[in-house]
C-alpha positions in Angstrom: 103.2 74.9 160.5 101.8 76.7 157.6 102.9 80.3 157.2 100.5 82.8 155.6 101.7 84.7 152.6 102.1 88.1 154.3 104.3 86.6 157.1 106.6 84.9 154.5 106.9 88.1 152.6 107.8 89.9 155.8 110.7 87.5 156.5 112.0 88.1 153.0 112.0 91.8 153.6 113.8 91.5 156.9 116.4 89.2 155.2 117.0 91.8 152.5 117.4 94.5 155.1 120.0 92.5 157.0 121.8 91.5 153.8 122.0 95.1 152.7 123.3 96.2 156.1 125.9 93.5 156.1 127.0 94.5 152.6 127.3 98.1 153.5 129.3 97.3 156.7 131.7 95.1 154.6 132.2 97.9 152.0 132.8 100.5 154.8 135.4 98.2 156.4 137.2 97.5 153.1 137.3 101.3 152.3 138.7 102.0 155.8 141.5 99.4 155.4 142.4 100.6 151.9 142.5 104.2 153.0 144.8 103.3 155.8 147.1 101.4 153.5 147.2 104.3 151.0 147.9 106.8 153.8 151.0 104.8 154.9 152.4 103.9 151.5 150.7 106.0 148.9 153.8 107.9 147.9 155.6 104.6 147.2 152.7 103.4 144.9 152.7 106.7 143.0 156.5 106.6 142.6 156.3 103.0 141.2 153.5 104.0 138.8 155.7 106.9 137.5 158.6 104.5 137.0 160.7 105.8 139.8 162.2 103.6 142.5 161.4 104.7 146.1 164.8 103.4 147.0 166.7 105.6 144.5 169.0 107.9 146.2 169.0 111.6 145.7 171.6 112.7 143.0 174.7 113.8 144.7 177.0 116.3 143.0 180.4 115.0 142.1 183.4 115.6 144.4 186.7 116.6 142.8 189.7 114.4 143.9 192.9 116.0 144.9 195.9 115.2 142.8 199.4 115.1 144.3 201.6 117.8 142.9 204.7 115.7 143.6 203.9 113.2 141.0 202.0 114.9 138.2 200.1 112.6 135.9 199.4 113.1 132.2 195.7 112.2 132.8 192.9 114.7 133.5 191.7 114.9 137.1 189.3 112.1 137.9 185.8 112.8 139.2 184.7 110.7 142.1 181.6 108.5 141.7 179.2 107.4 144.3 180.6 103.8 144.1 184.1 105.1 144.7 183.1 107.2 147.7 181.3 104.2 149.2 184.3 102.0 148.9 186.6 104.5 150.7 
């Protein structure tokens, strides 16, 4: 079957329309997925970009340890550290 020139041109135009529509739908879908990911973990990404760990704990002020008055020591009072508190 021989297709006249205008009919062949019409098929190319329809193909271009469908290709453009498919491309726009794919871009919209990707944008929606990326926006959802950023909504859930955007603060973690920003913290990593600033060089901070999202798992870093909030600084806790030191706790003074009690020293027994029965057996005074010659050392200064020791300040508790987070590692020592976790071991107790």
